[in-house]
KETIFI-408342 format. One line per 5 residues: for each residue x, y negated, z of C-alpha. Coordinates in nm, 2 decimals. Example, Ala and Ser with C-alpha at 12.3 -4.5 7.8 and 13.67 -1.06 7.14 Angstrom:
2
1.23/0.45/0.78 ~ 1.37/0.11/0.71
//
This chain:
523
19.56/-9.63/7.59 ~ 19.91/-9.77/7.48 ~ 20.11/-9.58/7.23 ~ 20.29/-9.29/7.33 ~ 20.63/-9.22/7.24
20.93/-9.02/7.42 ~ 21.26/-9.15/7.48 ~ 21.57/-8.95/7.39 ~ 21.60/-8.85/7.77 ~ 21.29/-8.69/7.76
21.34/-8.52/7.47 ~ 21.66/-8.39/7.57 ~ 21.50/-8.27/7.90 ~ 21.24/-8.07/7.70 ~ 21.49/-7.92/7.48
21.71/-7.83/7.79 ~ 21.42/-7.66/7.93 ~ 21.34/-7.45/7.61 ~ 21.71/-7.35/7.59 ~ 21.71/-7.22/7.95
21.40/-7.04/7.90 ~ 21.54/-6.88/7.61 ~ 21.87/-6.78/7.79 ~ 21.63/-6.62/8.06 ~ 21.47/-6.41/7.80
21.77/-6.31/7.66 ~ 21.95/-6.23/7.95 ~ 21.67/-6.02/8.10 ~ 21.59/-5.82/7.78 ~ 21.93/-5.68/7.78
21.86/-5.53/8.12 ~ 21.48/-5.40/8.03 ~ 21.51/-5.04/7.90 ~ 21.20/-4.86/8.02 ~ 20.83/-4.90/8.04
20.86/-4.97/8.40 ~ 21.12/-5.26/8.35 ~ 20.91/-5.41/8.08 ~ 20.56/-5.37/8.28 ~ 20.66/-5.40/8.66
21.03/-5.53/8.66 ~ 21.15/-5.20/8.79 ~ 20.95/-5.23/9.12 ~ 21.21/-5.49/9.24 ~ 21.05/-5.82/9.33
21.10/-5.98/9.65 ~ 20.81/-6.21/9.83 ~ 20.95/-6.53/9.74 ~ 20.97/-6.46/9.35 ~ 20.60/-6.28/9.38
20.44/-6.59/9.57 ~ 20.58/-6.85/9.32 ~ 20.53/-6.64/9.02 ~ 20.13/-6.60/9.13 ~ 20.10/-6.99/9.18
20.27/-7.08/8.82 ~ 20.06/-6.81/8.68 ~ 19.75/-6.96/8.79 ~ 19.83/-7.33/8.80 ~ 19.84/-7.31/8.42
19.77/-7.57/8.14 ~ 19.38/-7.46/8.18 ~ 19.39/-7.52/8.55 ~ 19.61/-7.86/8.54 ~ 19.40/-8.01/8.27
19.07/-7.85/8.38 ~ 19.11/-7.96/8.75 ~ 19.21/-8.33/8.68 ~ 18.93/-8.32/8.40 ~ 18.65/-8.20/8.62
18.76/-8.41/8.92 ~ 18.73/-8.73/8.66 ~ 18.40/-8.61/8.53 ~ 18.21/-8.50/8.86 ~ 18.43/-8.50/9.15
18.66/-8.31/9.38 ~ 18.44/-8.00/9.45 ~ 18.62/-7.84/9.16 ~ 18.88/-7.79/9.45 ~ 18.68/-7.51/9.63
18.83/-7.26/9.35 ~ 19.17/-7.34/9.49 ~ 19.13/-7.34/9.86 ~ 18.91/-7.03/9.81 ~ 19.19/-6.85/9.66
19.40/-6.89/9.98 ~ 19.12/-6.68/10.16 ~ 19.09/-6.41/9.88 ~ 19.47/-6.36/9.87 ~ 19.46/-6.32/10.25
19.19/-6.03/10.20 ~ 19.41/-5.89/9.93 ~ 19.70/-5.86/10.15 ~ 19.48/-5.70/10.44 ~ 19.25/-5.45/10.25
19.39/-5.38/9.89 ~ 19.78/-5.43/9.88 ~ 19.84/-5.11/10.10 ~ 19.67/-4.88/9.84 ~ 19.81/-5.05/9.53
20.17/-5.02/9.65 ~ 20.13/-4.67/9.83 ~ 19.99/-4.53/9.51 ~ 20.22/-4.65/9.26 ~ 20.00/-4.73/9.02
20.11/-4.96/8.69 ~ 19.74/-5.10/8.63 ~ 19.46/-5.21/8.82 ~ 19.23/-4.99/8.63 ~ 19.43/-4.68/8.73
19.29/-4.74/9.09 ~ 18.97/-4.69/8.98 ~ 19.04/-4.35/8.84 ~ 19.20/-4.24/9.16 ~ 18.91/-4.35/9.35
18.61/-4.26/9.08 ~ 18.70/-4.12/8.76 ~ 18.86/-4.18/8.43 ~ 18.52/-4.35/8.28 ~ 18.55/-4.65/8.52
18.93/-4.67/8.45 ~ 18.87/-4.70/8.06 ~ 18.57/-4.93/8.10 ~ 18.74/-5.18/8.32 ~ 19.07/-5.17/8.13
18.88/-5.26/7.82 ~ 18.68/-5.56/7.99 ~ 19.02/-5.68/8.16 ~ 19.20/-5.68/7.80 ~ 18.90/-5.85/7.66
18.93/-6.13/7.91 ~ 19.30/-6.17/7.93 ~ 19.31/-6.25/7.54 ~ 18.99/-6.42/7.47 ~ 18.96/-6.63/7.80
19.31/-6.66/7.95 ~ 19.54/-6.65/7.69 ~ 19.33/-6.82/7.43 ~ 19.24/-7.08/7.69 ~ 19.61/-7.15/7.78
19.68/-7.18/7.43 ~ 19.41/-7.44/7.36 ~ 19.50/-7.64/7.67 ~ 19.87/-7.64/7.57 ~ 19.78/-7.76/7.21
19.58/-8.06/7.38 ~ 19.87/-8.18/7.58 ~ 20.13/-8.15/7.28 ~ 19.91/-8.36/7.05 ~ 19.89/-8.62/7.30
20.25/-8.68/7.22 ~ 20.26/-8.55/6.87 ~ 19.92/-8.63/6.73 ~ 20.03/-8.57/6.37 ~ 20.06/-8.22/6.45
19.76/-8.01/6.38 ~ 19.60/-7.82/6.66 ~ 19.62/-7.49/6.47 ~ 20.00/-7.54/6.40 ~ 20.04/-7.62/6.77
19.85/-7.31/6.91 ~ 20.07/-7.10/6.67 ~ 20.40/-7.23/6.78 ~ 20.31/-7.18/7.16 ~ 20.19/-6.85/7.11
20.50/-6.71/6.88 ~ 20.76/-6.86/7.14 ~ 20.58/-6.73/7.48 ~ 20.49/-6.38/7.29 ~ 20.84/-6.29/7.15
21.03/-6.38/7.50 ~ 20.77/-6.18/7.68 ~ 20.80/-5.90/7.47 ~ 21.16/-5.91/7.50 ~ 21.20/-5.93/7.87
20.87/-5.82/8.00 ~ 20.74/-5.89/8.35 ~ 21.11/-5.99/8.49 ~ 21.13/-6.24/8.22 ~ 20.79/-6.36/8.29
20.83/-6.39/8.70 ~ 21.17/-6.53/8.66 ~ 21.05/-6.81/8.45 ~ 20.76/-6.85/8.66 ~ 20.96/-6.94/8.96
21.13/-7.22/8.75 ~ 20.80/-7.31/8.62 ~ 20.64/-7.35/8.97 ~ 20.92/-7.58/9.08 ~ 20.87/-7.80/8.79
20.51/-7.80/8.86 ~ 20.50/-7.88/9.21 ~ 20.76/-8.15/9.17 ~ 20.63/-8.32/8.85 ~ 20.25/-8.30/8.99
20.37/-8.45/9.33 ~ 20.55/-8.73/9.16 ~ 20.26/-8.78/8.93 ~ 20.05/-8.84/9.25 ~ 20.26/-9.08/9.43
20.30/-9.28/9.12 ~ 19.92/-9.27/9.07 ~ 19.87/-9.38/9.44 ~ 20.08/-9.65/9.38 ~ 19.79/-9.81/9.17
19.62/-9.86/9.50 ~ 19.91/-9.98/9.71 ~ 19.92/-9.65/9.86 ~ 19.59/-9.72/10.08 ~ 19.37/-9.47/10.10
19.10/-9.70/10.17 ~ 19.16/-9.92/9.84 ~ 19.15/-9.59/9.65 ~ 18.81/-9.45/9.84 ~ 18.65/-9.78/9.75
18.66/-9.71/9.38 ~ 18.48/-9.40/9.37 ~ 18.15/-9.28/9.53 ~ 18.12/-9.08/9.84 ~ 17.96/-8.80/9.62
18.25/-8.79/9.40 ~ 18.52/-8.72/9.69 ~ 18.30/-8.44/9.86 ~ 18.34/-8.08/9.83 ~ 18.03/-7.96/9.96
17.76/-8.10/9.72 ~ 17.38/-8.06/9.70 ~ 17.18/-7.75/9.55 ~ 17.11/-7.93/9.25 ~ 17.45/-8.07/9.16
17.56/-8.02/8.83 ~ 17.93/-7.93/8.89 ~ 17.94/-7.73/9.18 ~ 17.64/-7.67/9.42 ~ 17.69/-7.56/9.78
17.51/-7.24/9.70 ~ 17.75/-7.16/9.45 ~ 18.07/-7.25/9.66 ~ 17.93/-7.02/9.94 ~ 17.81/-6.69/9.70
17.96/-6.73/9.35 ~ 18.31/-6.90/9.39 ~ 18.43/-6.59/9.61 ~ 18.30/-6.36/9.37 ~ 18.50/-6.51/9.10
18.81/-6.59/9.31 ~ 18.81/-6.22/9.43 ~ 18.81/-6.10/9.08 ~ 19.09/-6.30/8.97 ~ 19.34/-6.27/9.26
19.26/-5.92/9.37 ~ 19.16/-5.71/9.05 ~ 19.28/-5.91/8.76 ~ 19.56/-5.72/8.60 ~ 19.77/-6.02/8.50
19.79/-6.17/8.85 ~ 19.80/-5.81/9.05 ~ 20.09/-5.70/8.83 ~ 20.30/-5.92/9.01 ~ 20.20/-5.77/9.35
20.25/-5.40/9.20 ~ 20.60/-5.53/9.11 ~ 20.71/-5.58/9.46 ~ 20.96/-5.34/9.61 ~ 20.75/-5.26/9.92
20.43/-5.33/10.10 ~ 20.61/-5.63/10.30 ~ 20.71/-5.82/10.01 ~ 20.41/-5.80/9.87 ~ 20.18/-5.90/10.14
20.43/-6.20/10.18 ~ 20.42/-6.28/9.84 ~ 20.04/-6.30/9.83 ~ 20.03/-6.53/10.12 ~ 20.31/-6.76/9.99
20.09/-6.79/9.67 ~ 19.78/-6.88/9.88 ~ 19.97/-7.13/10.08 ~ 20.09/-7.30/9.76 ~ 19.72/-7.29/9.62
19.62/-7.52/9.91 ~ 19.84/-7.81/9.75 ~ 19.62/-7.83/9.44 ~ 19.39/-8.03/9.60 ~ 19.63/-8.33/9.67
19.86/-8.29/9.38 ~ 19.62/-8.18/9.09 ~ 19.26/-8.27/9.20 ~ 19.26/-8.60/9.37 ~ 19.50/-8.77/9.12
19.21/-8.70/8.86 ~ 18.95/-8.87/9.09 ~ 19.20/-9.17/9.10 ~ 19.23/-9.19/8.72 ~ 18.86/-9.31/8.71
18.96/-9.65/8.81 ~ 19.31/-9.64/8.66 ~ 19.19/-9.51/8.30 ~ 18.81/-9.56/8.31 ~ 18.60/-9.45/7.99
18.78/-9.19/7.86 ~ 18.58/-8.97/7.65 ~ 18.73/-8.62/7.67 ~ 18.78/-8.54/8.06 ~ 19.04/-8.27/7.92
19.27/-8.56/7.82 ~ 19.27/-8.70/8.18 ~ 19.60/-8.52/8.29 ~ 19.80/-8.59/7.95 ~ 19.68/-8.95/7.97
19.84/-9.00/8.30 ~ 20.14/-8.84/8.22 ~ 20.20/-9.03/7.90 ~ 20.10/-9.38/8.06 ~ 20.22/-9.36/8.44
20.56/-9.18/8.47 ~ 20.86/-9.36/8.37 ~ 21.16/-9.22/8.10 ~ 21.33/-8.93/8.21 ~ 21.03/-8.82/8.45
20.79/-8.80/8.17 ~ 21.03/-8.56/8.01 ~ 21.03/-8.37/8.34 ~ 20.67/-8.34/8.37 ~ 20.59/-8.27/8.01
20.84/-7.98/8.05 ~ 20.64/-7.87/8.35 ~ 20.34/-7.88/8.14 ~ 20.52/-7.67/7.87 ~ 20.60/-7.45/8.18
20.24/-7.42/8.26 ~ 20.15/-7.33/7.91 ~ 20.40/-7.07/7.88 ~ 20.32/-6.93/8.23 ~ 19.95/-6.84/8.13
20.04/-6.71/7.80 ~ 20.32/-6.51/7.91 ~ 20.14/-6.33/8.18 ~ 19.81/-6.26/8.02 ~ 19.99/-6.11/7.72
20.22/-5.89/7.94 ~ 19.92/-5.78/8.15 ~ 19.71/-5.69/7.82 ~ 20.01/-5.52/7.66 ~ 20.05/-5.32/7.98
19.69/-5.19/8.01 ~ 19.66/-5.09/7.66 ~ 19.99/-4.89/7.65 ~ 19.94/-4.73/7.98 ~ 19.57/-4.69/8.02
19.50/-4.59/7.64 ~ 19.84/-4.50/7.44 ~ 20.01/-4.29/7.69 ~ 19.72/-4.09/7.82 ~ 19.69/-3.95/7.46
20.08/-3.93/7.38 ~ 20.21/-3.81/7.73 ~ 20.52/-3.68/7.59 ~ 20.65/-4.05/7.53 ~ 20.95/-4.13/7.73
21.01/-4.44/7.89 ~ 21.20/-4.63/7.61 ~ 20.94/-4.55/7.37 ~ 20.64/-4.69/7.58 ~ 20.88/-5.01/7.58
20.88/-5.02/7.23 ~ 20.52/-4.99/7.22 ~ 20.42/-5.22/7.46 ~ 20.64/-5.48/7.29 ~ 20.46/-5.45/6.96
20.16/-5.46/7.14 ~ 20.22/-5.80/7.31 ~ 20.30/-5.96/6.96 ~ 19.98/-5.83/6.82 ~ 19.76/-5.96/7.11
19.94/-6.29/7.07 ~ 19.80/-6.30/6.71 ~ 19.44/-6.21/6.81 ~ 19.47/-6.51/7.08 ~ 19.61/-6.74/6.84
19.33/-6.67/6.58 ~ 19.04/-6.71/6.87 ~ 19.20/-7.04/7.06 ~ 19.09/-7.33/6.81 ~ 18.71/-7.20/6.87
18.75/-7.31/7.23 ~ 18.66/-7.68/7.10 ~ 18.30/-7.57/7.07 ~ 18.27/-7.52/7.45 ~ 18.20/-7.78/7.74
18.54/-7.83/7.91 ~ 18.82/-7.59/7.92 ~ 18.78/-7.51/8.29 ~ 18.40/-7.42/8.27 ~ 18.47/-7.21/7.95
18.69/-6.99/8.19 ~ 18.46/-6.98/8.51 ~ 18.14/-6.92/8.27 ~ 18.29/-6.65/8.10 ~ 18.39/-6.47/8.44
18.08/-6.55/8.61 ~ 17.88/-6.30/8.36 ~ 18.14/-6.04/8.32 ~ 18.29/-6.00/8.69 ~ 18.03/-5.92/8.93
17.98/-5.52/8.88 ~ 18.37/-5.51/8.90 ~ 18.38/-5.69/9.22 ~ 18.07/-5.46/9.36 ~ 18.26/-5.13/9.29
18.60/-5.24/9.42 ~ 18.44/-5.36/9.77 ~ 18.23/-5.06/9.77 ~ 18.50/-4.83/9.65 ~ 18.77/-4.91/9.92
18.53/-4.98/10.21 ~ 18.27/-4.69/10.17 ~ 18.36/-4.32/10.14 ~ 18.00/-4.23/10.02 ~ 18.05/-4.43/9.69
18.02/-4.18/9.41 ~ 18.21/-4.20/9.05 ~ 17.86/-4.19/8.90 ~ 17.78/-4.52/9.08 ~ 18.06/-4.67/8.99
18.04/-4.60/8.61 ~ 17.68/-4.70/8.59 ~ 17.71/-4.97/8.82 ~ 17.95/-5.14/8.54 ~ 17.72/-5.03/8.23
17.40/-5.15/8.39 ~ 17.54/-5.46/8.58 ~ 17.71/-5.56/8.23 ~ 17.37/-5.52/8.03 ~ 17.18/-5.73/8.28
17.44/-6.00/8.26 ~ 17.41/-6.01/7.92 ~ 17.05/-6.04/7.90 ~ 17.07/-6.31/8.16 ~ 17.30/-6.49/7.94
17.11/-6.49/7.63 ~ 16.79/-6.63/7.87 ~ 17.03/-6.90/8.01 ~ 17.17/-7.02/7.66 ~ 16.81/-7.03/7.53
16.67/-7.24/7.83 ~ 16.48/-6.97/8.00 ~ 16.68/-6.93/8.30 ~ 16.85/-7.27/8.46 ~ 17.09/-7.16/8.74
17.45/-7.30/8.78 ~ 17.70/-7.02/8.68 ~ 17.83/-6.98/8.99 ~ 17.50/-6.89/9.18 ~ 17.45/-6.66/8.87
17.78/-6.49/8.95 ~ 17.65/-6.43/9.31 ~ 17.30/-6.30/9.24 ~ 17.44/-6.05/8.98 ~ 17.69/-5.93/9.23
17.44/-5.87/9.50 ~ 17.23/-5.66/9.21 ~ 17.55/-5.47/9.13 ~ 17.60/-5.40/9.52 ~ 17.24/-5.26/9.52
17.29/-5.05/9.18 ~ 17.60/-4.88/9.34 ~ 17.44/-4.82/9.67 ~ 17.10/-4.69/9.53 ~ 17.28/-4.44/9.28
17.53/-4.34/9.55 ~ 17.27/-4.25/9.79 ~ 17.06/-4.07/9.58 ~ 17.34/-3.87/9.38 ~ 17.61/-3.63/9.45
17.86/-3.73/9.71 ~ 18.25/-3.72/9.68 ~ 18.42/-3.41/9.80 ~ 18.46/-3.39/10.18 ~ 18.81/-3.53/10.29
18.88/-3.66/9.93 ~ 18.86/-4.01/10.02 ~ 19.04/-4.03/10.32 ~ 19.36/-4.16/10.20 ~ 19.19/-4.43/9.95
18.93/-4.57/10.20 ~ 19.04/-4.86/10.42 ~ 19.11/-4.80/10.79 ~ 19.18/-5.07/11.04 ~ 19.54/-4.93/11.12
19.61/-5.01/10.75 ~ 19.62/-5.39/10.86 ~ 19.90/-5.33/11.07 ~ 20.27/-5.40/10.96 ~ 20.47/-5.09/10.89
20.69/-5.18/11.20 ~ 20.64/-5.36/11.53 ~ 20.71/-5.75/11.48 ~ 20.71/-6.02/11.71 ~ 20.43/-6.26/11.64
20.61/-6.51/11.45 ~ 20.71/-6.24/11.22 ~ 20.38/-6.07/11.17 ~ 20.19/-6.14/10.83 ~ 19.86/-6.15/11.03
19.96/-6.46/11.24 ~ 20.07/-6.65/10.92 ~ 19.76/-6.55/10.74 ~ 19.54/-6.71/11.03 ~ 19.73/-7.03/11.00
19.67/-7.04/10.63 ~ 19.28/-6.98/10.69 ~ 19.26/-7.23/10.98 ~ 19.48/-7.49/10.74 ~ 19.23/-7.45/10.48
18.94/-7.46/10.71 ~ 19.05/-7.79/10.84 ~ 19.09/-7.95/10.49 ~ 18.75/-7.84/10.37 ~ 18.57/-8.01/10.68
18.81/-8.33/10.63 ~ 18.66/-8.35/10.27 ~ 18.31/-8.21/10.35
//
């Protein structure tokens, strides 16, 4: 690898970007007064802002680095996480968004209290806060530090993590969700543009010949559906595990769904979810495949997590490097600001406010800001420890695989089955996580050797069974109490009659068909 340096043009672009982000934060903070402004952007978000924000928050530094790194190390099967997101977001638009918006909830755990009881709400809230800080925020900080060190190796990783955390934490605390989503739109455009340019330039190494590129990698490396014993992602894991991880992340994860909760109405929430799903399909072409191209362009890299930064540093010309590096910084900030804001929302609305019901909106906003700053410091302290795990993308997915199965079970059963009881929900969470912890201990000691996606699928099936048995043999919910929560076919219909080309269901079907076609093409 050649020595890396940034031109004055690149540095100017990066500085200009930071100044723009600061300007947005200051402008929004002057209009952020109440708790609803801070946490839900005043429930004024349109579908375009929601869709781009969903994409930017997910295609974070951990995803950019993790997708390219896994594609370099094991192949493009890592893209299964991306196209599955499109399917899951369609399911969320059909089944869950009507209830999220109609109930005017502020946090996803609040939905569990409405459907079950306060025990499930508090339990799930604690789990979500932990994942948001220890996995998502810390992972974003660590991945961002890796990128910065490529260009500024003299800066220690701890100082880089601290600087990124302070910057993202302060403007998130000041502007709340509205500052997050406004900057997310900018970040999404930069990410899409920068990644597309990088892909084109990487492809130019093969004279824009797909056959020339394919001759440099094995057929297995370019296959999405892998054998059962595959180390990276076996087909059974794609079938039963990836949908579980995707459903948790897109339909029940506070820091993602918070954008949907901030929608001005159901229509904008649904269209925003679909736009986010459509954008996710592009990840295969502009983020995963370039990682596979790097196998022959940059052979022998010891750390796969360095693939994307290496491509940026060595492929892009002056000026474009600054743009894409600004995009990487965008990704870093997008993941950090999103998770900080959502964790702050959960602590404030699920724990502080219930114990202090007389707090007014301004007091809630102040508590939320201080909570954001404290959580930022916790994430900064934990982030350097991620170096001890095998790849940042796997660190995130493995953490989810053991924790989310009971959550997925109670959400699905809660909205589709009116017989599901409050005791079943709580004890499914408790017993499911107890079993998950036991299997985790057995796995790290070599007694169980299953891919984490298969483990996630099996744990979810067990959680469904636990929920069903406790519900059947326990007390039933009060007759009629679930009528406004349980899903009905009419809930999938648009709120007003629309021609087919404006019906979200038609466009949802088109996204699903396009996704299926891509999977078949890379089977």
